[in-house]
C-alpha positions in Angstrom: 41.6 2.1 -68.4 44.1 -0.8 -68.0 44.5 -1.0 -71.8 45.4 2.7 -71.9 47.9 2.2 -69.1 49.5 -0.7 -71.0 49.7 1.4 -74.2 51.2 4.3 -72.3 54.0 2.0 -71.1 54.6 0.2 -74.4 56.0 3.4 -75.7 58.7 3.5 -73.0 62.2 2.0 -73.0 61.5 -0.3 -70.0 60.0 -3.7 -71.0 56.7 -4.9 -69.5 58.4 -7.6 -67.5 60.9 -5.3 -65.9 58.3 -2.7 -64.9 57.7 -2.7 -61.1 54.1 -2.9 -59.9 54.4 0.5 -58.1 55.3 2.1 -61.4 52.2 0.7 -63.1 50.0 1.9 -60.2 51.7 5.4 -60.4 50.9 5.7 -64.0 47.3 4.5 -63.4 46.9 7.3 -60.8 48.3 9.8 -63.3 45.9 8.7 -66.0 43.0 8.8 -63.6 43.9 12.4 -62.6 44.3 13.5 -66.2 41.0 11.9 -67.1 39.3 13.9 -64.4 40.8 17.1 -65.8 39.5 16.1 -69.2 36.0 15.5 -67.7 36.0 19.2 -66.6 37.3 20.3 -70.1 34.3 18.6 -71.7 31.7 19.4 -69.0 30.3 22.4 -70.8 30.1 20.5 -74.1 32.7 22.9 -75.6 36.3 21.8 -75.6 38.5 24.9 -75.6 42.2 25.0 -76.3 43.0 27.1 -73.3 41.5 24.4 -71.1 43.6 21.8 -72.7 46.7 23.9 -72.3 46.1 24.5 -68.6 45.3 20.8 -68.0 48.5 19.7 -69.8 50.6 22.2 -67.9 49.0 21.1 -64.6 49.7 17.4 -65.3 53.2 18.2 -66.4 54.0 20.2 -63.3 52.2 18.0 -60.8 53.8 14.8 -61.9 57.1 16.1 -63.2 56.6 14.8 -66.8 58.4 15.8 -70.0 56.3 17.5 -72.6 56.0 14.4 -74.8 54.9 12.3 -71.7 52.3 14.8 -70.7 51.0 15.1 -74.3 50.6 11.3 -74.4 49.0 11.1 -71.0 46.5 13.8 -72.0 45.7 11.9 -75.2 45.1 8.7 -73.3 43.1 10.6 -70.7 40.8 12.0 -73.3 40.3 8.6 -74.7 39.5 7.2 -71.3 37.2 10.1 -70.4 35.2 9.6 -73.6 34.8 5.9 -72.9 34.1 6.0 -69.2 30.7 5.1 -67.9 31.1 7.0 -64.6 33.5 9.2 -62.7 33.9 6.4 -60.1 36.5 4.5 -62.2 38.8 7.6 -61.9 37.9 8.9 -58.5 38.2 5.4 -56.9 41.9 5.2 -58.1 42.8 8.6 -56.7 40.8 8.2 -53.5 42.7 5.0 -52.7 46.2 6.3 -53.7 46.3 10.0 -52.6 46.6 11.6 -49.2 44.0 14.2 -48.2 46.4 17.0 -49.2 47.0 15.4 -52.7 43.2 15.1 -53.2 42.8 18.7 -52.4 45.5 19.5 -55.0 43.5 17.5 -57.6 40.5 19.6 -56.8 42.6 22.7 -57.2 43.7 21.5 -60.6 40.1 20.8 -61.6 39.3 24.4 -60.7 42.3 25.7 -62.7 40.8 23.9 -65.8 37.4 25.3 -65.0 38.8 28.8 -64.8 41.0 28.5 -67.9 38.5 30.0 -70.3 37.5 32.9 -68.0 33.9 31.8 -68.1 32.1 30.5 -65.0 30.1 27.5 -66.2 27.5 25.8 -63.9 28.2 22.4 -65.4 31.9 22.7 -64.6 31.3 23.9 -61.1 28.8 21.0 -60.4 31.3 18.5 -61.8 34.2 19.7 -59.6 31.9 19.7 -56.6 30.8 16.1 -57.4 34.4 14.9 -57.9 35.4 16.5 -54.6 32.7 14.6 -52.9 33.7 11.3 -54.5 37.3 12.0 -53.3 36.0 12.8 -49.8 37.5 16.3 -49.8 36.0 18.3 -47.0 33.9 21.3 -48.0 36.4 23.7 -46.4 39.2 22.2 -48.5 37.0 22.4 -51.6 36.5 26.1 -51.1 40.1 26.7 -50.3 41.1 24.9 -53.5 38.7 27.0 -55.5 40.1 30.3 -54.0 43.7 29.2 -54.6 43.0 28.1 -58.2 41.1 31.4 -58.9 44.1 33.4 -57.6 46.5 31.3 -59.6 44.4 31.6 -62.7 44.1 35.4 -62.3 47.8 35.8 -61.8 48.5 34.0 -65.1 50.6 31.2 -63.6 48.1 28.4 -64.4 49.7 27.6 -67.8 53.1 27.1 -66.4 
């Protein structure tokens, strides 16, 4: 994951030596969150464009990124997701960096991606439940995030 973070920054105007440590950590957290979204996209073994669109919009809105930045982050997230040996390498980063409310929002974003194709898939649900557990999100918050994401998905605001 560190190689992807470095590549993400190499495309930016700021040089590596001038980049503050907190900025590197922030981008690492963004990459971890985006990778988890991609894990849900590929959970049912069928990658659908509507899931990619919802994930990209969620990342762009959540982190206040420009379109080209969110596109690059999603590309790196896909690469990291495909090369990952476990969810822990992503959930550990988020668990350490995010507040309980931010973790709940991550779970909500995972549900948005799961609901994007209007098909309830057992693999996606199981994965979101597993990630929520690894992030130490209480069950009541897990359910609340699911309800909020379903409502957002049904209202058509999930794509931005």
